[in-house]
Biopython code that builds the backbone (N, CA, C, O; Angstrom):
import numpy as np
from Bio.PDB.StructureBuilder import StructureBuilder

atoms = [
    (1, "MET", "N", (-18.349, 5.488, 42.575)),
    (1, "MET", "CA", (-18.925, 6.757, 42.270)),
    (1, "MET", "C", (-20.442, 6.621, 42.374)),
    (1, "MET", "O", (-21.022, 5.649, 41.890)),
    (2, "HIS", "N", (-21.060, 7.579, 42.993)),
    (2, "HIS", "CA", (-22.512, 7.562, 43.077)),
    (2, "HIS", "C", (-23.040, 8.936, 42.691)),
    (2, "HIS", "O", (-22.305, 9.924, 42.694)),
    (3, "PHE", "N", (-24.321, 8.983, 42.359)),
    (3, "PHE", "CA", (-24.945, 10.208, 41.871)),
    (3, "PHE", "C", (-25.872, 10.787, 42.933)),
    (3, "PHE", "O", (-26.574, 10.062, 43.637)),
    (4, "VAL", "N", (-25.854, 12.102, 43.026)),
    (4, "VAL", "CA", (-26.696, 12.806, 43.989)),
    (4, "VAL", "C", (-27.559, 13.781, 43.199)),
    (4, "VAL", "O", (-27.060, 14.496, 42.330)),
    (5, "ARG", "N", (-28.866, 13.808, 43.504)),
    (5, "ARG", "CA", (-29.758, 14.737, 42.814)),
    (5, "ARG", "C", (-29.466, 16.139, 43.347)),
    (5, "ARG", "O", (-29.512, 16.403, 44.548)),
    (6, "PHE", "N", (-29.165, 17.025, 42.395)),
    (6, "PHE", "CA", (-28.822, 18.391, 42.773)),
    (6, "PHE", "C", (-29.571, 19.327, 41.840)),
    (6, "PHE", "O", (-29.197, 19.466, 40.675)),
    (7, "GLY", "N", (-30.594, 19.954, 42.319)),
    (7, "GLY", "CA", (-31.377, 20.873, 41.493)),
    (7, "GLY", "C", (-32.131, 20.111, 40.421)),
    (7, "GLY", "O", (-32.913, 19.211, 40.729)),
    (8, "LEU", "N", (-31.901, 20.469, 39.149)),
    (8, "LEU", "CA", (-32.619, 19.850, 38.046)),
    (8, "LEU", "C", (-31.857, 18.668, 37.441)),
    (8, "LEU", "O", (-32.414, 17.946, 36.614)),
    (9, "GLY", "N", (-30.624, 18.458, 37.825)),
    (9, "GLY", "CA", (-29.853, 17.385, 37.216)),
    (9, "GLY", "C", (-29.194, 16.496, 38.241)),
    (9, "GLY", "O", (-29.436, 16.621, 39.442)),
    (10, "LEU", "N", (-28.359, 15.595, 37.758)),
    (10, "LEU", "CA", (-27.632, 14.699, 38.645)),
    (10, "LEU", "C", (-26.192, 15.181, 38.754)),
    (10, "LEU", "O", (-25.599, 15.606, 37.762)),
    (11, "LEU", "N", (-25.650, 15.117, 39.913)),
    (11, "LEU", "CA", (-24.274, 15.514, 40.160)),
    (11, "LEU", "C", (-23.508, 14.273, 40.573)),
    (11, "LEU", "O", (-23.911, 13.568, 41.498)),
    (12, "SER", "N", (-22.399, 13.999, 39.887)),
    (12, "SER", "CA", (-21.630, 12.814, 40.255)),
    (12, "SER", "C", (-20.663, 13.182, 41.358)),
    (12, "SER", "O", (-19.939, 14.174, 41.275)),
    (13, "VAL", "N", (-20.668, 12.378, 42.374)),
    (13, "VAL", "CA", (-19.803, 12.591, 43.525)),
    (13, "VAL", "C", (-18.975, 11.334, 43.702)),
    (13, "VAL", "O", (-19.525, 10.233, 43.741)),
    (14, "PRO", "N", (-17.651, 11.479, 43.810)),
    (14, "PRO", "CA", (-16.846, 10.273, 43.995)),
    (14, "PRO", "C", (-17.160, 9.617, 45.334)),
    (14, "PRO", "O", (-17.426, 10.283, 46.334)),
    (15, "SER", "N", (-17.121, 8.303, 45.314)),
    (15, "SER", "CA", (-17.408, 7.583, 46.557)),
    (15, "SER", "C", (-16.240, 7.730, 47.526)),
    (15, "SER", "O", (-15.151, 8.160, 47.145)),
    (16, "ARG", "N", (-16.477, 7.377, 48.744)),
    (16, "ARG", "CA", (-15.451, 7.501, 49.771)),
    (16, "ARG", "C", (-14.255, 6.595, 49.454)),
    (16, "ARG", "O", (-13.110, 6.955, 49.726)),
    (17, "GLN", "N", (-14.529, 5.412, 48.875)),
    (17, "GLN", "CA", (-13.452, 4.473, 48.560)),
    (17, "GLN", "C", (-12.526, 5.057, 47.486)),
    (17, "GLN", "O", (-11.309, 4.903, 47.579)),
    (18, "ALA", "N", (-13.085, 5.726, 46.468)),
    (18, "ALA", "CA", (-12.277, 6.314, 45.412)),
    (18, "ALA", "C", (-11.428, 7.454, 45.950)),
    (18, "ALA", "O", (-10.311, 7.669, 45.481)),
    (19, "CYS", "N", (-11.949, 8.188, 46.932)),
    (19, "CYS", "CA", (-11.181, 9.285, 47.513)),
    (19, "CYS", "C", (-10.027, 8.769, 48.350)),
    (19, "CYS", "O", (-8.951, 9.365, 48.370)),
    (20, "GLU", "N", (-10.250, 7.663, 49.040)),
    (20, "GLU", "CA", (-9.216, 7.149, 49.926)),
    (20, "GLU", "C", (-8.103, 6.441, 49.162)),
    (20, "GLU", "O", (-6.935, 6.579, 49.526)),
    (21, "SER", "N", (-8.431, 5.682, 48.105)),
    (21, "SER", "CA", (-7.398, 4.972, 47.347)),
    (21, "SER", "C", (-7.512, 5.372, 45.868)),
    (21, "SER", "O", (-8.337, 4.815, 45.144)),
    (22, "PRO", "N", (-6.705, 6.317, 45.421)),
    (22, "PRO", "CA", (-6.827, 6.840, 44.061)),
    (22, "PRO", "C", (-6.418, 5.835, 42.975)),
    (22, "PRO", "O", (-6.775, 6.024, 41.812)),
    (23, "ASN", "N", (-5.691, 4.790, 43.318)),
    (23, "ASN", "CA", (-5.236, 3.826, 42.314)),
    (23, "ASN", "C", (-6.291, 2.798, 41.930)),
    (23, "ASN", "O", (-6.146, 2.112, 40.918)),
    (24, "ILE", "N", (-7.340, 2.685, 42.719)),
    (24, "ILE", "CA", (-8.361, 1.671, 42.454)),
    (24, "ILE", "C", (-9.484, 2.302, 41.637)),
    (24, "ILE", "O", (-10.127, 3.255, 42.080)),
    (25, "GLY", "N", (-9.715, 1.759, 40.432)),
    (25, "GLY", "CA", (-10.846, 2.186, 39.616)),
    (25, "GLY", "C", (-10.684, 3.533, 38.944)),
    (25, "GLY", "O", (-11.646, 4.033, 38.361)),
    (26, "THR", "N", (-9.523, 4.137, 38.996)),
    (26, "THR", "CA", (-9.340, 5.442, 38.361)),
    (26, "THR", "C", (-8.376, 5.370, 37.184)),
    (26, "THR", "O", (-7.805, 6.386, 36.790)),
    (27, "THR", "N", (-8.187, 4.170, 36.615)),
    (27, "THR", "CA", (-7.281, 4.058, 35.472)),
    (27, "THR", "C", (-7.918, 4.703, 34.253)),
    (27, "THR", "O", (-9.118, 4.569, 34.011)),
    (28, "MET", "N", (-7.105, 5.394, 33.504)),
    (28, "MET", "CA", (-7.592, 6.104, 32.332)),
    (28, "MET", "C", (-7.478, 5.201, 31.105)),
    (28, "MET", "O", (-6.462, 4.532, 30.916)),
    (29, "ALA", "N", (-8.500, 5.184, 30.287)),
    (29, "ALA", "CA", (-8.498, 4.348, 29.089)),
    (29, "ALA", "C", (-7.544, 4.952, 28.050)),
    (29, "ALA", "O", (-7.431, 6.171, 27.922)),
    (30, "ASN", "N", (-6.870, 4.077, 27.320)),
    (30, "ASN", "CA", (-5.963, 4.524, 26.270)),
    (30, "ASN", "C", (-6.788, 4.980, 25.069)),
    (30, "ASN", "O", (-7.517, 4.170, 24.496)),
    (31, "PRO", "N", (-6.697, 6.250, 24.668)),
    (31, "PRO", "CA", (-7.528, 6.726, 23.560)),
    (31, "PRO", "C", (-7.147, 6.097, 22.218)),
    (31, "PRO", "O", (-7.970, 6.080, 21.303)),
    (32, "TRP", "N", (-5.924, 5.582, 22.076)),
    (32, "TRP", "CA", (-5.482, 4.976, 20.812)),
    (32, "TRP", "C", (-6.115, 3.601, 20.592)),
    (32, "TRP", "O", (-6.115, 3.086, 19.474)),
    (33, "LEU", "N", (-6.654, 3.009, 21.659)),
    (33, "LEU", "CA", (-7.265, 1.692, 21.530)),
    (33, "LEU", "C", (-8.772, 1.755, 21.295)),
    (33, "LEU", "O", (-9.407, 0.721, 21.089)),
    (34, "LYS", "N", (-9.341, 2.939, 21.322)),
    (34, "LYS", "CA", (-10.779, 3.070, 21.097)),
    (34, "LYS", "C", (-11.098, 2.935, 19.620)),
    (34, "LYS", "O", (-10.250, 3.200, 18.768)),
    (35, "LYS", "N", (-12.305, 2.527, 19.321)),
    (35, "LYS", "CA", (-12.720, 2.343, 17.935)),
    (35, "LYS", "C", (-13.024, 3.702, 17.310)),
    (35, "LYS", "O", (-13.610, 4.581, 17.942)),
    (36, "ASN", "N", (-12.612, 3.847, 16.059)),
    (36, "ASN", "CA", (-12.876, 5.069, 15.318)),
    (36, "ASN", "C", (-13.468, 4.660, 13.976)),
    (36, "ASN", "O", (-12.723, 4.239, 13.090)),
    (37, "PRO", "N", (-14.766, 4.769, 13.798)),
    (37, "PRO", "CA", (-15.384, 4.268, 12.565)),
    (37, "PRO", "C", (-14.912, 4.996, 11.312)),
    (37, "PRO", "O", (-14.783, 4.376, 10.257)),
    (38, "LEU", "N", (-14.653, 6.292, 11.405)),
    (38, "LEU", "CA", (-14.193, 7.036, 10.231)),
    (38, "LEU", "C", (-12.821, 6.529, 9.778)),
    (38, "LEU", "O", (-12.601, 6.295, 8.590)),
    (39, "MET", "N", (-11.908, 6.364, 10.730)),
    (39, "MET", "CA", (-10.588, 5.868, 10.374)),
    (39, "MET", "C", (-10.660, 4.431, 9.873)),
    (39, "MET", "O", (-9.919, 4.051, 8.966)),
    (40, "SER", "N", (-11.536, 3.643, 10.450)),
    (40, "SER", "CA", (-11.700, 2.262, 10.012)),
    (40, "SER", "C", (-12.166, 2.201, 8.562)),
    (40, "SER", "O", (-11.645, 1.416, 7.770)),
    (41, "MET", "N", (-13.157, 3.039, 8.213)),
    (41, "MET", "CA", (-13.635, 3.065, 6.829)),
    (41, "MET", "C", (-12.544, 3.560, 5.881)),
    (41, "MET", "O", (-12.373, 3.023, 4.786)),
    (42, "TRP", "N", (-11.804, 4.594, 6.312)),
    (42, "TRP", "CA", (-10.751, 5.164, 5.471)),
    (42, "TRP", "C", (-9.649, 4.135, 5.229)),
    (42, "TRP", "O", (-9.180, 3.982, 4.101)),
    (43, "LEU", "N", (-9.236, 3.433, 6.273)),
    (43, "LEU", "CA", (-8.187, 2.427, 6.111)),
    (43, "LEU", "C", (-8.658, 1.239, 5.287)),
    (43, "LEU", "O", (-7.881, 0.661, 4.528)),
    (44, "SER", "N", (-9.931, 0.873, 5.433)),
    (44, "SER", "CA", (-10.466, -0.225, 4.636)),
    (44, "SER", "C", (-10.449, 0.117, 3.153)),
    (44, "SER", "O", (-10.061, -0.706, 2.324)),
    (45, "SER", "N", (-10.869, 1.329, 2.822)),
    (45, "SER", "CA", (-10.875, 1.718, 1.408)),
    (45, "SER", "C", (-9.455, 1.891, 0.887)),
    (45, "SER", "O", (-9.179, 1.550, -0.263)),
    (46, "ALA", "N", (-8.550, 2.411, 1.707)),
    (46, "ALA", "CA", (-7.156, 2.545, 1.281)),
    (46, "ALA", "C", (-6.541, 1.170, 1.036)),
    (46, "ALA", "O", (-5.778, 0.990, 0.087)),
    (47, "ASN", "N", (-6.868, 0.206, 1.884)),
    (47, "ASN", "CA", (-6.359, -1.156, 1.714)),
    (47, "ASN", "C", (-6.931, -1.787, 0.453)),
    (47, "ASN", "O", (-6.234, -2.515, -0.254)),
    (48, "ARG", "N", (-8.204, -1.507, 0.170)),
    (48, "ARG", "CA", (-8.833, -2.042, -1.041)),
    (48, "ARG", "C", (-8.156, -1.472, -2.293)),
    (48, "ARG", "O", (-7.892, -2.206, -3.246)),
    (49, "VAL", "N", (-7.877, -0.169, -2.290)),
    (49, "VAL", "CA", (-7.209, 0.465, -3.430)),
    (49, "VAL", "C", (-5.797, -0.082, -3.589)),
    (49, "VAL", "O", (-5.362, -0.369, -4.704)),
    (50, "ALA", "N", (-5.080, -0.227, -2.481)),
    (50, "ALA", "CA", (-3.717, -0.752, -2.543)),
    (50, "ALA", "C", (-3.707, -2.180, -3.075)),
    (50, "ALA", "O", (-2.835, -2.537, -3.867)),
    (51, "GLY", "N", (-4.658, -2.991, -2.653)),
    (51, "GLY", "CA", (-4.741, -4.365, -3.143)),
    (51, "GLY", "C", (-5.050, -4.410, -4.625)),
    (51, "GLY", "O", (-4.496, -5.232, -5.356)),
    (52, "SER", "N", (-5.939, -3.523, -5.073)),
    (52, "SER", "CA", (-6.281, -3.460, -6.498)),
    (52, "SER", "C", (-5.066, -3.041, -7.321)),
    (52, "SER", "O", (-4.783, -3.625, -8.367)),
    (53, "MET", "N", (-4.355, -2.028, -6.843)),
    (53, "MET", "CA", (-3.159, -1.557, -7.566)),
    (53, "MET", "C", (-2.088, -2.647, -7.599)),
    (53, "MET", "O", (-1.429, -2.846, -8.619)),
    (54, "ARG", "N", (-1.921, -3.345, -6.486)),
    (54, "ARG", "CA", (-0.927, -4.413, -6.436)),
    (54, "ARG", "C", (-1.266, -5.506, -7.444)),
    (54, "ARG", "O", (-0.376, -6.033, -8.112)),
    (55, "GLY", "N", (-2.541, -5.845, -7.557)),
    (55, "GLY", "CA", (-2.965, -6.852, -8.528)),
    (55, "GLY", "C", (-2.747, -6.397, -9.959)),
    (55, "GLY", "O", (-2.312, -7.184, -10.801)),
    (56, "GLN", "N", (-3.045, -5.127, -10.247)),
    (56, "GLN", "CA", (-2.848, -4.606, -11.600)),
    (56, "GLN", "C", (-1.373, -4.574, -11.974)),
    (56, "GLN", "O", (-1.007, -4.913, -13.099)),
    (57, "VAL", "N", (-0.528, -4.170, -11.037)),
    (57, "VAL", "CA", (0.917, -4.133, -11.306)),
    (57, "VAL", "C", (1.453, -5.542, -11.538)),
    (57, "VAL", "O", (2.259, -5.761, -12.442)),
    (58, "ALA", "N", (1.012, -6.484, -10.732)),
    (58, "ALA", "CA", (1.469, -7.869, -10.894)),
    (58, "ALA", "C", (1.042, -8.429, -12.246)),
    (58, "ALA", "O", (1.815, -9.133, -12.895)),
    (59, "ALA", "N", (-0.179, -8.124, -12.675)),
    (59, "ALA", "CA", (-0.660, -8.601, -13.978)),
    (59, "ALA", "C", (0.136, -7.970, -15.121)),
    (59, "ALA", "O", (0.465, -8.640, -16.099)),
    (60, "GLU", "N", (0.443, -6.672, -14.992)),
    (60, "GLU", "CA", (1.217, -5.998, -16.044)),
    (60, "GLU", "C", (2.631, -6.554, -16.119)),
    (60, "GLU", "O", (3.166, -6.733, -17.213)),
    (61, "VAL", "N", (3.240, -6.829, -14.980)),
    (61, "VAL", "CA", (4.589, -7.422, -14.972)),
    (61, "VAL", "C", (4.553, -8.791, -15.635)),
    (61, "VAL", "O", (5.452, -9.144, -16.399)),
    (62, "LYS", "N", (3.526, -9.548, -15.342)),
    (62, "LYS", "CA", (3.398, -10.880, -15.944)),
    (62, "LYS", "C", (3.231, -10.774, -17.461)),
    (62, "LYS", "O", (3.831, -11.545, -18.209)),
    (63, "ARG", "N", (2.407, -9.809, -17.917)),
    (63, "ARG", "CA", (2.222, -9.616, -19.364)),
    (63, "ARG", "C", (3.519, -9.193, -20.031)),
    (63, "ARG", "O", (3.860, -9.698, -21.101)),
    (64, "GLN", "N", (4.252, -8.262, -19.405)),
    (64, "GLN", "CA", (5.509, -7.792, -19.989)),
    (64, "GLN", "C", (6.534, -8.917, -20.057)),
    (64, "GLN", "O", (7.256, -9.039, -21.046)),
    (65, "ALA", "N", (6.602, -9.732, -19.024)),
    (65, "ALA", "CA", (7.549, -10.848, -19.017)),
    (65, "ALA", "C", (7.193, -11.856, -20.103)),
    (65, "ALA", "O", (8.079, -12.378, -20.780)),
    (66, "ALA", "N", (5.906, -12.131, -20.272)),
    (66, "ALA", "CA", (5.477, -13.083, -21.301)),
    (66, "ALA", "C", (5.775, -12.528, -22.692)),
    (66, "ALA", "O", (6.198, -13.270, -23.579)),
    (67, "LEU", "N", (5.556, -11.228, -22.886)),
    (67, "LEU", "CA", (5.817, -10.599, -24.179)),
    (67, "LEU", "C", (7.310, -10.612, -24.493)),
    (67, "LEU", "O", (7.703, -10.903, -25.622)),
    (68, "ALA", "N", (8.146, -10.297, -23.500)),
    (68, "ALA", "CA", (9.590, -10.308, -23.712)),
    (68, "ALA", "C", (10.067, -11.725, -24.030)),
    (68, "ALA", "O", (10.916, -11.918, -24.900)),
    (69, "ASN", "N", (9.522, -12.704, -23.329)),
    (69, "ASN", "CA", (9.900, -14.090, -23.569)),
    (69, "ASN", "C", (9.457, -14.532, -24.963)),
    (69, "ASN", "O", (10.177, -15.259, -25.647)),
    (70, "GLN", "N", (8.279, -14.093, -25.380)),
    (70, "GLN", "CA", (7.765, -14.446, -26.702)),
    (70, "GLN", "C", (8.635, -13.829, -27.798)),
    (70, "GLN", "O", (8.940, -14.490, -28.791)),
    (71, "LYS", "N", (9.035, -12.572, -27.627)),
    (71, "LYS", "CA", (9.887, -11.911, -28.619)),
    (71, "LYS", "C", (11.237, -12.620, -28.717)),
    (71, "LYS", "O", (11.736, -12.865, -29.815)),
    (72, "LYS", "N", (11.820, -12.944, -27.573)),
    (72, "LYS", "CA", (13.126, -13.611, -27.568)),
    (72, "LYS", "C", (13.014, -14.984, -28.236)),
    (72, "LYS", "O", (13.884, -15.374, -29.014)),
    (73, "THR", "N", (11.952, -15.703, -27.931)),
    (73, "THR", "CA", (11.748, -17.026, -28.526)),
    (73, "THR", "C", (11.593, -16.915, -30.041)),
    (73, "THR", "O", (12.139, -17.734, -30.780)),
    (74, "THR", "N", (10.856, -15.913, -30.507)),
    (74, "THR", "CA", (10.656, -15.714, -31.945)),
    (74, "THR", "C", (11.979, -15.392, -32.633)),
    (74, "THR", "O", (12.286, -15.953, -33.684)),
    (75, "VAL", "N", (12.758, -14.496, -32.047)),
    (75, "VAL", "CA", (14.051, -14.133, -32.647)),
    (75, "VAL", "C", (14.979, -15.344, -32.672)),
    (75, "VAL", "O", (15.668, -15.579, -33.665)),
    (76, "ASP", "N", (15.000, -16.105, -31.593)),
    (76, "ASP", "CA", (15.856, -17.294, -31.550)),
    (76, "ASP", "C", (15.426, -18.322, -32.600)),
    (76, "ASP", "O", (16.275, -18.944, -33.238)),
    (77, "ALA", "N", (14.119, -18.505, -32.783)),
    (77, "ALA", "CA", (13.627, -19.458, -33.781)),
    (77, "ALA", "C", (13.990, -19.006, -35.192)),
    (77, "ALA", "O", (14.393, -19.821, -36.022)),
    (78, "VAL", "N", (13.847, -17.706, -35.467)),
    (78, "VAL", "CA", (14.203, -17.189, -36.801)),
    (78, "VAL", "C", (15.685, -17.366, -37.052)),
    (78, "VAL", "O", (16.084, -17.764, -38.147)),
    (79, "LYS", "N", (16.507, -17.078, -36.056)),
    (79, "LYS", "CA", (17.959, -17.256, -36.222)),
    (79, "LYS", "C", (18.298, -18.727, -36.463)),
    (79, "LYS", "O", (19.150, -19.049, -37.291)),
    (80, "PHE", "N", (17.624, -19.610, -35.733)),
    (80, "PHE", "CA", (17.921, -21.037, -35.886)),
    (80, "PHE", "C", (17.514, -21.543, -37.268)),
    (80, "PHE", "O", (18.315, -22.194, -37.938)),
    (81, "TRP", "N", (16.296, -21.262, -37.706)),
    (81, "TRP", "CA", (15.790, -21.812, -38.954)),
    (81, "TRP", "C", (16.368, -21.117, -40.186)),
    (81, "TRP", "O", (16.399, -21.703, -41.268)),
    (82, "SER", "N", (16.821, -19.887, -40.033)),
    (82, "SER", "CA", (17.378, -19.203, -41.204)),
    (82, "SER", "C", (18.859, -19.515, -41.376)),
    (82, "SER", "O", (19.437, -19.225, -42.424)),
    (83, "GLY", "N", (19.470, -20.096, -40.370)),
    (83, "GLY", "CA", (20.878, -20.477, -40.471)),
    (83, "GLY", "C", (21.762, -19.257, -40.639)),
    (83, "GLY", "O", (21.731, -18.340, -39.819)),
    (84, "GLY", "N", (22.553, -19.250, -41.708)),
    (84, "GLY", "CA", (23.480, -18.147, -41.940)),
    (84, "GLY", "C", (22.852, -16.995, -42.694)),
    (84, "GLY", "O", (23.499, -15.969, -42.902)),
    (85, "MET", "N", (21.605, -17.145, -43.106)),
    (85, "MET", "CA", (20.977, -16.071, -43.875)),
    (85, "MET", "C", (20.690, -14.849, -43.007)),
    (85, "MET", "O", (20.658, -13.722, -43.501)),
    (86, "HIS", "N", (20.489, -15.071, -41.755)),
    (86, "HIS", "CA", (20.134, -13.945, -40.876)),
    (86, "HIS", "C", (21.415, -13.364, -40.282)),
    (86, "HIS", "O", (21.911, -13.818, -39.251)),
    (87, "THR", "N", (21.924, -12.358, -40.957)),
    (87, "THR", "CA", (23.104, -11.671, -40.427)),
    (87, "THR", "C", (22.759, -10.200, -40.296)),
    (87, "THR", "O", (21.995, -9.647, -41.088)),
    (88, "GLU", "N", (23.316, -9.603, -39.320)),
    (88, "GLU", "CA", (23.049, -8.182, -39.111)),
    (88, "GLU", "C", (24.003, -7.367, -39.954)),
    (88, "GLU", "O", (25.210, -7.605, -39.952)),
    (89, "VAL", "N", (23.463, -6.417, -40.666)),
    (89, "VAL", "CA", (24.266, -5.547, -41.519)),
    (89, "VAL", "C", (24.744, -4.385, -40.671)),
    (89, "VAL", "O", (23.947, -3.704, -40.026)),
    (90, "PRO", "N", (26.068, -4.160, -40.675)),
    (90, "PRO", "CA", (26.558, -3.030, -39.882)),
    (90, "PRO", "C", (26.101, -1.714, -40.518)),
    (90, "PRO", "O", (26.069, -1.580, -41.741)),
    (91, "SER", "N", (25.759, -0.773, -39.688)),
    (91, "SER", "CA", (25.316, 0.513, -40.205)),
    (91, "SER", "C", (26.524, 1.330, -40.638)),
    (91, "SER", "O", (27.635, 1.135, -40.147)),
    (92, "ALA", "N", (26.287, 2.234, -41.555)),
    (92, "ALA", "CA", (27.364, 3.089, -42.057)),
    (92, "ALA", "C", (27.807, 4.037, -40.951)),
    (92, "ALA", "O", (26.987, 4.486, -40.151)),
    (93, "PRO", "N", (29.103, 4.341, -40.905)),
    (93, "PRO", "CA", (29.565, 5.263, -39.859)),
    (93, "PRO", "C", (28.996, 6.665, -40.092)),
    (93, "PRO", "O", (28.804, 7.102, -41.227)),
    (94, "VAL", "N", (28.744, 7.323, -39.020)),
    (94, "VAL", "CA", (28.176, 8.671, -39.097)),
    (94, "VAL", "C", (29.297, 9.653, -39.381)),
    (94, "VAL", "O", (30.318, 9.668, -38.693)),
    (95, "LYS", "N", (29.094, 10.476, -40.409)),
    (95, "LYS", "CA", (30.105, 11.477, -40.749)),
    (95, "LYS", "C", (29.902, 12.680, -39.846)),
    (95, "LYS", "O", (28.792, 13.180, -39.668)),
    (96, "ARG", "N", (31.016, 13.124, -39.283)),
    (96, "ARG", "CA", (30.957, 14.269, -38.374)),
    (96, "ARG", "C", (31.539, 15.483, -39.065)),
    (96, "ARG", "O", (32.490, 15.396, -39.841)),
    (97, "ARG", "N", (30.949, 16.590, -38.763)),
    (97, "ARG", "CA", (31.441, 17.843, -39.355)),
    (97, "ARG", "C", (32.660, 18.305, -38.606)),
    (97, "ARG", "O", (32.758, 18.167, -37.386)),
    (98, "LYS", "N", (33.602, 18.864, -39.367)),
    (98, "LYS", "CA", (34.807, 19.399, -38.728)),
    (98, "LYS", "C", (34.514, 20.767, -38.145)),
    (98, "LYS", "O", (33.741, 21.546, -38.701)),
    (99, "ARG", "N", (35.132, 21.038, -37.040)),
    (99, "ARG", "CA", (34.985, 22.352, -36.402)),
    (99, "ARG", "C", (35.967, 23.318, -37.016)),
    (99, "ARG", "O", (37.084, 22.930, -37.357)),
    (100, "ARG", "N", (35.599, 24.494, -37.156)),
    (100, "ARG", "CA", (36.522, 25.521, -37.682)),
    (100, "ARG", "C", (37.112, 26.315, -36.592)),
    (100, "ARG", "O", (37.907, 27.219, -36.848)),
]
sb = StructureBuilder()
sb.init_structure("model")
sb.init_model(0)
sb.init_chain("A")
sb.init_seg("    ")
for serial, (resi, resn, name, xyz) in enumerate(atoms, 1):
    if name == "N":
        sb.init_residue(resn, " ", resi, " ")
    sb.init_atom(name, np.array(xyz, "f"), 0.0, 1.0, " ", f" {name:<3s}", serial, name[0])
structure = sb.get_structure()
């Protein structure tokens, strides 16, 4: 492709080679492969938020597991050291009203 001065501006005119063989040098660029700074910034911040949330959830799961394990260990220790003193008292049955 070469440029020809036409009036006040430049006019692009395809070269003779491009006209004769359309497959050479006329490939179109894939628009999905071009850089997009706005999308890049948006995805970076979304990834940062997702990573932060993933870390917070993992920490909360770890805390809950440790708390559950601590409670179970405490109950087991009390049952062991109290021997037969720790018995569960059955609750009284709930009285139901009769239907008329």
